[in-house]
C-alpha positions as CSV (number, residue, x, y, z in Angstrom):
1,M,-0.6,-0.2,0.3
2,L,2.8,2.3,0.9
3,F,4.8,1.9,-2.4
4,R,1.8,2.4,-4.7
5,M,1.1,5.8,-2.5
6,A,5.1,6.7,-3.2
7,V,4.2,5.5,-7.9
8,L,1.4,7.8,-7.4
9,G,3.2,10.7,-5.3
10,S,5.6,10.5,-7.9
11,I,3.5,10.5,-11.2
12,L,1.9,13.4,-9.6
13,C,4.9,15.1,-9.1
14,L,5.7,14.9,-12.5
15,A,3.2,15.5,-14.0
16,A,2.3,19.0,-11.9
17,A,6.3,19.8,-12.6
18,S,5.2,19.0,-16.9
19,A,2.4,21.1,-16.3
20,L,4.7,24.1,-15.0
21,A,7.4,23.5,-17.3
22,D,4.6,24.2,-20.4
23,E,3.3,26.9,-17.9
24,A,6.5,29.2,-18.2
25,A,7.3,27.9,-22.1
26,D,3.9,29.6,-22.6
27,R,5.0,32.2,-21.2
28,A,7.7,33.5,-22.3
29,K,5.7,33.6,-26.0
30,L,3.9,36.8,-25.1
31,A,7.7,39.0,-25.0
32,G,7.9,40.5,-27.7
33,K,6.1,43.4,-29.9
34,W,2.9,42.9,-31.3
35,Q,0.6,44.6,-33.4
36,P,-3.2,44.0,-34.4
37,K,-4.1,42.3,-37.3
38,A,-4.9,44.2,-40.3
39,S,-8.5,43.0,-40.5
40,E,-9.3,43.8,-37.0
41,K,-9.5,48.4,-36.7
42,S,-8.2,48.9,-33.4
43,D,-6.8,51.7,-32.2
44,Y,-4.8,49.9,-29.8
45,G,-1.5,50.4,-32.1
46,T,1.5,48.2,-30.9
47,W,2.5,46.5,-27.9
48,T,5.8,45.5,-26.3
49,L,6.0,42.5,-23.5
50,E,9.3,42.2,-22.1
51,D,10.2,39.8,-19.2
52,N,12.2,40.6,-16.5
53,N,12.8,38.2,-13.9
54,G,9.3,38.5,-12.5
55,S,8.3,41.7,-13.4
56,I,6.9,42.4,-17.0
57,R,8.0,45.4,-19.0
58,I,5.0,46.7,-21.5
59,T,5.5,49.6,-23.7
60,Q,3.1,50.9,-25.9
61,E,2.5,53.3,-29.8
62,S,0.8,53.9,-31.1
63,N,0.9,56.0,-34.3
64,G,3.8,56.9,-34.1
65,Q,3.5,58.6,-29.7
66,R,4.8,56.0,-26.6
67,I,1.4,56.3,-25.3
68,A,2.7,53.5,-21.8
69,D,5.6,52.6,-20.7
70,Y,5.7,50.8,-17.4
71,E,7.3,47.5,-15.4
72,C,5.7,45.8,-12.6
73,N,5.6,42.6,-10.3
74,T,4.2,39.9,-11.3
75,T,3.1,39.0,-7.7
76,G,-0.6,41.2,-8.6
77,R,1.3,43.7,-6.0
78,E,0.5,47.6,-7.6
79,C,2.0,50.1,-9.7
80,E,2.2,52.8,-10.4
81,I,2.4,54.0,-13.6
82,K,1.5,56.8,-16.3
83,E,-0.4,55.8,-19.4
84,A,-1.0,59.1,-21.9
85,G,0.0,61.5,-19.6
86,H,-2.1,60.3,-16.4
87,V,-1.2,58.6,-13.4
88,A,-2.8,55.0,-13.4
89,K,-2.1,52.1,-10.9
90,V,-1.4,48.4,-12.4
91,S,-1.6,44.4,-11.0
92,M,-0.1,42.1,-13.0
93,W,-0.4,38.4,-12.0
94,F,-0.6,35.2,-14.3
95,N,-3.4,32.6,-14.5
96,G,-2.3,29.3,-15.9
97,A,-0.4,31.0,-18.8
98,K,-2.7,34.3,-19.5
99,L,-1.2,37.6,-18.2
100,V,-3.6,39.4,-16.2
101,E,-3.2,42.6,-16.2
102,M,-5.5,45.0,-13.9
103,R,-5.4,48.4,-14.3
104,T,-7.2,51.3,-12.2
105,R,-6.7,55.2,-13.7
106,G,-9.3,58.0,-11.8
107,S,-12.6,55.1,-11.4
108,E,-12.1,53.7,-14.8
109,V,-11.1,50.2,-14.4
110,I,-10.0,48.0,-16.9
111,K,-8.8,44.1,-16.8
112,R,-6.6,42.6,-20.3
113,R,-5.3,39.6,-20.7
114,F,-2.5,38.5,-22.7
115,Q,-2.5,34.8,-23.9
116,V,-0.2,33.3,-27.2
117,T,-2.7,30.9,-29.2
118,G,-1.4,28.7,-32.3
119,D,2.2,28.9,-33.0
120,G,3.0,31.2,-31.0
121,N,3.5,34.5,-34.1
122,M,-0.3,34.9,-32.5
123,M,-1.7,36.7,-29.2
124,E,-5.0,37.4,-27.9
125,M,-6.3,40.5,-25.5
126,E,-9.1,40.5,-24.4
127,V,-10.0,43.7,-22.6
128,I,-12.9,43.9,-20.1
129,P,-14.2,47.0,-18.3
130,I,-14.6,46.8,-14.9
131,A,-15.6,50.0,-14.1
132,P,-17.7,51.7,-15.8
133,D,-20.0,49.0,-16.7
134,G,-18.6,47.9,-20.8
135,R,-18.3,44.9,-23.4
136,S,-15.4,42.4,-23.0
137,K,-13.8,42.6,-26.3
138,V,-10.6,40.6,-28.0
139,I,-8.0,42.6,-30.2
140,H,-6.4,39.2,-32.2
141,M,-2.5,40.3,-32.4
142,S,0.6,39.2,-34.6
143,R,4.0,38.9,-33.6
144,L,6.3,41.9,-35.5
145,R,9.6,40.4,-36.9
146,T,12.6,42.5,-36.7
147,E,15.6,41.6,-37.9
148,G,16.8,40.6,-35.0
149,N,14.1,37.6,-34.2
150,R,13.5,36.3,-38.0
151,K,13.8,32.7,-38.2
152,P,16.1,31.7,-40.7
153,Q,14.6,30.2,-44.1
């Protein structure tokens, strides 16, 4: 009986470790520069996500103008940022492979969830208005390739 329990415990630990490794790999795929797909009209511009040892740096640009550039931990602790010249507060954390961002600016609260899909070159950014209540939307984004990260032919 003890042997069976030990074997079962080992199997469960290996499965959990494998799931965590897959999750970490999926999280790492978020790093990069993203833009809404051409088929979707969007005011969201380009987004750059960079992993920095437990923190995520996010840069948002639209029409050549930097809207936001901030770095915050992924433990859910609140960070004060500037976005389009306005003070805001952001919290970020991971829910599985999804990066969740909760942003508060004045009385406006928006939740964003970022998740890479498919072959790693597509990302969904779900925008969920919390206050004032509104309609959620999903922005489909594609990875922008730069000279430094082109795959060999």
